[in-house]
Backbone as JSON, one array per atom type, in Angstrom:
{
  "sequence": "MIKIDTFMQYKRDMEKQFEILKANRLIILKVIENLSLEQLNKIPEGFRNNIAWNVAHLAAIQQLLCYNLSGLKMTVSKEMVEKHQKGTAPTSDITQQELEEIKTLFLTQVDTFKEDYNKKIFMTYNSYRTSVNVTLNSIEDAIEFNNFHEGIHLGYILALKNSV",
  "N": [[7.29, 10.06, 19.09], [10.01, 8.28, 18.42], [11.86, 6.77, 20.52], [15.49, 6.02, 20.43], [16.76, 3.66, 21.83], [14.5, 2.44, 21.83], [13.97, 1.94, 19.11], [16.22, 0.67, 18.53], [16.32, -1.96, 19.9], [13.64, -2.78, 18.7], [15.1, -3.53, 16.27], [16.41, -5.19, 16.48], [14.98, -7.3, 17.27], [13.63, -8.13, 15.1], [15.81, -8.7, 13.38], [16.37, -11.11, 14.48], [13.75, -12.51, 14.2], [14.79, -12.85, 11.48], [16.9, -14.68, 11.39], [15.37, -16.7, 12.83], [13.98, -17.74, 11.03], [15.9, -18.78, 9.05], [16.97, -20.49, 10.41], [14.83, -22.25, 10.92], [14.53, -23.29, 8.28], [16.86, -24.52, 7.68], [17.17, -26.74, 9.46], [14.61, -27.96, 8.48], [15.84, -28.63, 5.7], [17.92, -30.1, 7.1], [16.95, -32.27, 7.86], [15.69, -33.58, 5.22], [17.37, -34.09, 4.11], [19.24, -36.81, 3.52], [17.29, -38.27, 2.78], [15.31, -40.63, 0.32], [14.02, -39.7, -3.15], [11.52, -40.84, -3.85], [10.6, -41.03, -0.73], [10.44, -38.28, -0.65], [8.34, -37.92, -1.88], [6.21, -39.56, -1.09], [2.59, -40.15, 0.62], [2.03, -41.05, 3.3], [-0.33, -43.27, 5.25], [-3.03, -41.76, 6.58], [-2.3, -38.95, 6.11], [-2.48, -35.71, 3.88], [-0.81, -35.07, 2.16], [2.73, -34.4, 1.35], [6.04, -34.82, 2.43], [7.68, -33.24, 0.26], [5.67, -31.45, -0.7], [5.32, -30.24, 1.61], [7.65, -28.37, 1.94], [7.91, -27.11, -0.78], [5.19, -25.55, 0.05], [6.04, -23.96, 2.25], [7.81, -22.66, 0.71], [5.98, -21.39, -0.85], [4.04, -19.83, 1.0], [5.2, -18.25, 2.37], [5.98, -16.24, 0.21], [3.68, -15.31, -0.53], [2.29, -14.31, 1.87], [4.03, -12.66, 2.68], [5.1, -11.3, 0.69], [3.32, -10.75, -1.77], [0.55, -9.64, -0.32], [1.71, -7.58, 0.39], [1.65, -6.1, -1.72], [3.6, -6.16, -3.42], [5.72, -8.17, -5.86], [6.31, -11.93, -6.34], [8.5, -14.14, -5.79], [8.36, -16.45, -6.63], [6.59, -18.59, -8.5], [3.29, -18.44, -9.92], [1.97, -20.77, -10.68], [3.54, -22.18, -8.57], [2.32, -21.2, -6.14], [0.01, -21.86, -6.47], [-0.1, -25.11, -7.26], [0.47, -25.22, -4.24], [-0.92, -23.85, -2.04], [-2.54, -23.44, 0.61], [-4.85, -25.76, 1.88], [-4.81, -27.43, -0.38], [-3.3, -30.51, -2.17], [-0.72, -33.01, -3.23], [-0.87, -33.3, -6.88], [0.92, -34.38, -8.14], [4.16, -36.04, -8.43], [7.29, -34.3, -7.18], [9.59, -33.72, -9.45], [13.43, -34.58, -9.78], [14.78, -32.17, -10.36], [13.21, -30.49, -10.16], [13.06, -30.56, -7.36], [16.09, -29.68, -6.29], [15.67, -27.09, -7.21], [13.85, -25.96, -5.46], [14.67, -26.37, -3.04], [17.21, -24.59, -3.67], [15.73, -22.33, -3.85], [14.5, -22.2, -0.92], [16.56, -21.51, 0.42], [17.44, -19.45, -0.26], [15.79, -17.37, -0.37], [15.12, -16.71, 2.16], [17.62, -14.33, 2.75], [17.41, -12.85, 0.54], [14.97, -11.76, 1.33], [15.38, -11.09, 3.92], [17.28, -8.79, 3.09], [15.63, -7.17, 1.22], [13.78, -6.24, 3.3], [15.45, -4.91, 5.35], [16.1, -2.89, 2.92], [13.61, -1.39, 2.99], [11.36, -2.04, 1.55], [9.0, -2.73, 1.85], [5.92, -1.3, 1.72], [3.7, -1.02, 2.29], [0.9, -2.86, 3.36], [-1.8, -5.27, 3.33], [-4.48, -5.95, 5.45], [-4.63, -9.45, 6.81], [-6.56, -12.28, 7.6], [-6.04, -14.85, 9.14], [-5.93, -18.75, 8.96], [-6.21, -19.38, 11.62], [-7.27, -17.33, 12.8], [-5.63, -15.04, 13.67], [-5.05, -12.2, 13.13], [-3.32, -10.3, 10.49], [-1.4, -7.55, 10.29], [0.75, -6.23, 9.24], [3.9, -5.93, 7.81], [5.45, -7.02, 9.56], [3.91, -8.22, 11.4], [3.05, -10.18, 9.6], [6.13, -11.37, 9.14], [6.67, -12.71, 11.55], [4.25, -14.46, 11.93], [4.47, -15.83, 9.93], [6.98, -17.54, 10.84], [5.98, -18.7, 12.68], [4.31, -20.56, 11.47], [5.79, -22.07, 9.83], [7.26, -23.43, 11.52], [5.39, -25.35, 12.86], [5.33, -26.57, 10.31], [7.43, -27.88, 10.0], [7.06, -29.46, 12.14], [4.97, -31.25, 11.19], [6.42, -32.26, 8.84], [8.66, -33.49, 10.29], [6.71, -35.79, 11.18], [5.98, -36.79, 8.69], [8.31, -37.73, 7.87], [9.2, -39.65, 9.77], [7.04, -41.47, 9.12], [7.57, -42.58, 6.91]],
  "CA": [[8.62, 10.11, 18.58], [10.49, 6.38, 18.67], [13.38, 6.64, 21.22], [16.8, 5.68, 19.78], [17.16, 2.22, 21.98], [13.38, 1.98, 20.9], [14.13, 1.68, 17.65], [17.41, -0.21, 18.16], [15.68, -3.06, 20.45], [13.14, -3.53, 17.54], [15.72, -3.55, 14.94], [17.61, -6.06, 17.07], [14.03, -7.95, 17.42], [13.41, -8.02, 13.52], [17.09, -9.65, 12.93], [16.23, -12.46, 15.34], [13.29, -13.01, 13.0], [15.07, -13.82, 10.09], [17.69, -15.75, 12.27], [14.72, -18.16, 13.54], [13.81, -18.46, 9.94], [16.51, -19.44, 8.48], [17.42, -21.54, 11.56], [13.85, -23.61, 11.12], [14.59, -23.87, 7.15], [18.16, -25.12, 7.86], [16.75, -27.87, 9.93], [14.09, -28.8, 7.44], [16.98, -29.2, 4.82], [19.07, -31.34, 7.2], [15.92, -33.19, 7.98], [15.27, -34.31, 4.66], [18.8, -34.35, 3.55], [19.53, -38.62, 3.12], [15.68, -39.51, 2.15], [14.79, -40.38, -1.6], [12.87, -38.57, -3.77], [10.02, -41.66, -3.37], [10.32, -40.89, 0.7], [9.94, -37.2, -0.3], [7.0, -37.61, -2.74], [5.16, -40.75, -0.38], [1.85, -39.74, 0.97], [1.29, -42.34, 4.27], [-1.87, -43.21, 5.24], [-3.27, -40.58, 7.33], [-2.04, -37.67, 5.67], [-2.94, -35.57, 2.59], [0.48, -34.35, 1.62], [4.16, -35.2, 1.69], [7.52, -34.07, 2.47], [8.19, -32.49, -0.91], [4.61, -30.41, -0.72], [5.65, -28.94, 2.51], [8.89, -27.58, 1.94], [7.1, -26.29, -1.91], [4.67, -24.95, 0.52], [6.36, -23.44, 2.88], [8.39, -21.43, 0.06], [5.05, -20.23, -1.73], [3.17, -19.04, 1.53], [6.63, -16.97, 2.83], [5.52, -15.11, -0.43], [1.69, -14.96, -0.35], [2.12, -13.88, 3.57], [5.0, -11.56, 3.13], [4.96, -10.05, -0.68], [1.83, -10.44, -2.2], [0.0, -9.14, 0.73], [2.47, -5.99, 0.51], [1.43, -5.34, -3.2], [4.97, -6.79, -4.09], [6.0, -9.05, -6.64], [6.83, -12.93, -5.39], [9.63, -14.47, -6.12], [7.38, -18.17, -6.7], [5.52, -18.55, -9.92], [1.73, -18.72, -10.38], [1.63, -22.08, -10.71], [3.63, -22.94, -7.47], [1.2, -21.1, -5.58], [-1.56, -22.95, -7.09], [0.02, -26.15, -6.17], [0.89, -25.77, -2.54], [-1.18, -22.34, -0.97], [-3.42, -23.72, 2.16], [-5.77, -26.48, 1.31], [-4.07, -28.1, -1.8], [-2.57, -31.94, -1.64], [0.27, -33.03, -3.91], [-1.33, -34.15, -7.72], [2.21, -35.18, -8.95], [5.31, -36.45, -7.7], [8.03, -33.75, -8.15], [11.22, -34.63, -10.16], [14.7, -34.15, -8.71], [15.2, -31.35, -10.79], [12.2, -29.5, -9.05], [13.4, -30.56, -5.77], [16.88, -29.51, -6.38], [14.76, -25.84, -7.51], [12.84, -25.96, -4.23], [15.92, -26.22, -1.76], [17.69, -23.2, -3.42], [14.68, -21.11, -3.38], [14.32, -22.23, 0.21], [17.39, -20.79, 1.61], [17.94, -17.87, -1.14], [14.52, -16.77, -0.11], [15.6, -16.0, 3.6], [18.58, -14.08, 2.15], [16.8, -12.05, -0.48], [14.01, -11.05, 1.9], [16.1, -9.51, 4.89], [17.72, -7.61, 1.95], [14.17, -6.32, 0.8], [13.43, -5.79, 4.11], [15.97, -3.82, 5.09], [16.13, -1.81, 2.25], [11.93, -0.73, 3.6], [10.02, -1.83, 0.52], [7.32, -3.1, 2.16], [5.68, 0.01, 2.51], [2.19, -1.36, 1.99], [0.4, -4.18, 4.01], [-2.65, -5.59, 3.16], [-4.86, -6.81, 6.45], [-5.14, -10.65, 6.67], [-6.75, -12.94, 8.65], [-5.1, -16.34, 8.67], [-6.8, -20.19, 9.53], [-5.81, -19.45, 12.99], [-7.97, -16.47, 13.38], [-4.98, -14.43, 13.26], [-5.21, -11.09, 11.85], [-1.93, -9.36, 10.17], [-1.64, -6.2, 10.17], [1.7, -4.77, 8.89], [4.86, -7.08, 7.2], [6.51, -7.46, 10.77], [2.86, -9.05, 12.06], [3.36, -11.09, 8.71], [6.87, -12.07, 9.01], [6.62, -13.27, 12.98], [3.41, -15.52, 12.23], [5.29, -17.21, 8.83], [7.53, -18.19, 11.4], [4.83, -19.59, 13.43], [3.37, -21.55, 10.39], [6.99, -23.08, 9.39], [7.75, -24.02, 13.29], [3.97, -26.12, 12.52], [5.23, -27.47, 8.83], [8.55, -28.59, 10.59], [6.34, -30.77, 13.09], [4.61, -32.3, 10.25], [7.35, -33.07, 8.28], [9.14, -34.72, 10.92], [6.04, -36.71, 11.32], [5.61, -37.47, 7.49], [9.58, -38.89, 7.78], [8.56, -41.41, 11.08], [6.06, -42.57, 8.16], [7.56, -42.87, 5.14]],
  "C": [[9.33, 8.91, 19.06], [11.82, 6.9, 19.34], [14.16, 5.68, 20.08], [16.62, 3.87, 20.3], [15.76, 1.61, 21.78], [13.59, 0.92, 20.25], [15.25, 0.52, 17.14], [17.08, -1.76, 18.83], [14.94, -3.78, 19.28], [13.78, -4.0, 16.29], [16.17, -5.41, 15.35], [16.27, -7.5, 17.0], [13.81, -8.88, 15.98], [14.62, -8.95, 12.75], [16.66, -10.87, 13.47], [15.07, -13.27, 15.02], [13.67, -13.74, 11.8], [15.91, -14.46, 10.43], [16.87, -17.05, 12.28], [14.22, -18.69, 12.19], [14.68, -19.25, 8.9], [17.13, -20.52, 8.91], [16.74, -22.38, 11.21], [14.46, -23.92, 9.21], [15.94, -24.95, 6.66], [17.72, -26.56, 8.28], [15.92, -28.87, 9.51], [14.98, -29.42, 6.61], [17.76, -30.14, 5.28], [18.34, -32.46, 7.29], [15.79, -34.02, 7.11], [16.3, -34.69, 3.58], [18.95, -35.76, 2.68], [18.0, -39.15, 2.88], [15.75, -39.36, 0.59], [13.57, -39.6, -2.09], [11.46, -39.37, -3.98], [9.51, -41.76, -1.91], [9.85, -39.79, 0.07], [8.33, -36.98, -0.81], [5.82, -38.76, -1.97], [3.98, -39.87, 0.34], [1.02, -41.18, 1.94], [0.05, -42.07, 4.49], [-1.64, -42.73, 6.44], [-2.99, -39.05, 7.41], [-2.35, -37.5, 4.64], [-1.95, -35.09, 2.19], [1.62, -35.0, 1.78], [5.14, -34.46, 1.77], [7.48, -32.64, 1.23], [6.75, -31.4, -1.19], [4.68, -29.63, 0.13], [6.83, -28.47, 2.71], [8.23, -26.85, 0.4], [6.3, -25.45, -1.04], [4.96, -23.95, 1.54], [7.06, -22.07, 2.43], [7.37, -20.72, -0.48], [4.14, -19.29, -0.51], [4.16, -18.12, 2.05], [5.89, -15.54, 1.69], [4.53, -14.54, -0.63], [1.89, -14.05, 0.61], [2.77, -12.06, 3.3], [5.12, -10.31, 1.82], [3.79, -9.38, -1.67], [1.04, -9.58, -1.52], [0.18, -7.53, 0.95], [2.22, -5.0, -0.83], [2.62, -5.79, -3.97], [5.38, -8.16, -5.66], [6.46, -10.34, -6.01], [7.52, -13.7, -6.34], [9.03, -16.26, -6.66], [6.64, -17.79, -7.9], [4.3, -18.78, -9.7], [1.69, -20.04, -10.05], [2.23, -22.83, -9.5], [3.17, -22.75, -6.62], [0.33, -22.06, -5.72], [-1.39, -24.24, -6.52], [0.34, -26.62, -5.32], [0.48, -24.56, -1.99], [-1.81, -24.17, 0.09], [-4.54, -24.64, 1.35], [-5.79, -27.23, -0.17], [-3.44, -29.27, -1.23], [-1.88, -32.09, -3.35], [-0.96, -33.81, -5.19], [-0.39, -34.52, -9.05], [3.61, -35.76, -7.9], [6.19, -34.96, -8.02], [9.18, -34.12, -8.01], [12.62, -34.17, -9.65], [14.71, -32.93, -9.05], [14.72, -30.16, -10.48], [12.62, -29.7, -7.74], [14.66, -29.95, -5.71], [16.4, -27.32, -6.27], [14.7, -25.26, -6.05], [14.09, -25.56, -3.01], [16.59, -25.4, -1.93], [16.87, -22.03, -3.05], [14.7, -21.36, -1.95], [15.11, -21.5, 1.02], [17.65, -19.44, 0.97], [16.81, -16.95, -1.15], [14.45, -16.38, 1.5], [16.09, -14.45, 3.56], [17.66, -12.56, 1.49], [15.45, -11.35, 0.46], [14.1, -10.23, 2.99], [16.44, -8.67, 4.21], [16.69, -6.84, 1.79], [13.82, -5.86, 1.81], [14.19, -5.05, 5.29], [16.31, -2.35, 4.8], [14.19, -1.28, 2.34], [11.24, -1.09, 2.29], [9.01, -2.55, 0.51], [6.87, -1.68, 2.84], [4.16, -0.3, 2.96], [1.88, -2.78, 2.78], [-1.2, -4.16, 3.49], [-3.66, -6.61, 4.36], [-5.39, -8.4, 6.05], [-5.21, -11.7, 8.01], [-6.61, -14.72, 7.97], [-6.17, -17.32, 9.22], [-7.08, -19.81, 10.68], [-6.42, -18.15, 13.69], [-6.76, -15.24, 13.69], [-4.65, -12.88, 12.73], [-3.69, -10.28, 11.41], [-2.38, -8.39, 9.38], [-0.45, -4.92, 9.64], [2.96, -6.39, 8.48], [5.46, -7.79, 8.47], [5.5, -8.64, 11.19], [3.48, -10.27, 11.03], [5.03, -12.22, 8.8], [7.29, -13.04, 10.28], [5.16, -15.02, 12.49], [4.16, -16.38, 11.02], [6.28, -17.73, 9.94], [7.03, -19.24, 12.36], [4.65, -20.73, 12.61], [4.6, -22.18, 9.94], [7.3, -23.97, 10.51], [6.71, -25.45, 13.14], [4.36, -26.91, 11.52], [6.15, -28.38, 9.67], [8.12, -29.6, 11.22], [6.11, -31.95, 11.85], [5.46, -33.21, 9.31], [8.22, -33.83, 8.87], [8.34, -36.08, 11.36], [5.62, -37.22, 10.27], [7.3, -38.52, 7.43], [9.36, -39.77, 8.74], [8.16, -41.72, 10.08], [6.27, -42.72, 6.96], [8.91, -43.79, 5.69]]
}
């Protein structure tokens, strides 16, 4: 049986994970806010992708890791996932309209995800071994790993920004 204080600590820990996710995404939006569409779409020498791809990649991967592996419907299209999943690179520039949609999705995803988590809709999870050899066995593992992943891409975005 779980003690109430242990449960409350666990709940606070998960609240912190959602806080971290939102903070990271707000930082990314701040970092890119004054960049032109040309800068967001530019792939600098030595890189395989651009800032726009990285932002869309984060929105897609969060859905794959958390919703898809839980057997739930994702809030992103299959096409978005196919264009921005691991191992892909940009095949075309994003438009201003696509950028605005991605930026809106980038923040609304966090609030919806937190609500869904608190509603306890993540009842099952299909274990998944990540490319860095970490096995995710639960939605909580996925949430924590996703934050790690998003932090890495914040670093990429900063490096890309310095190169455009």
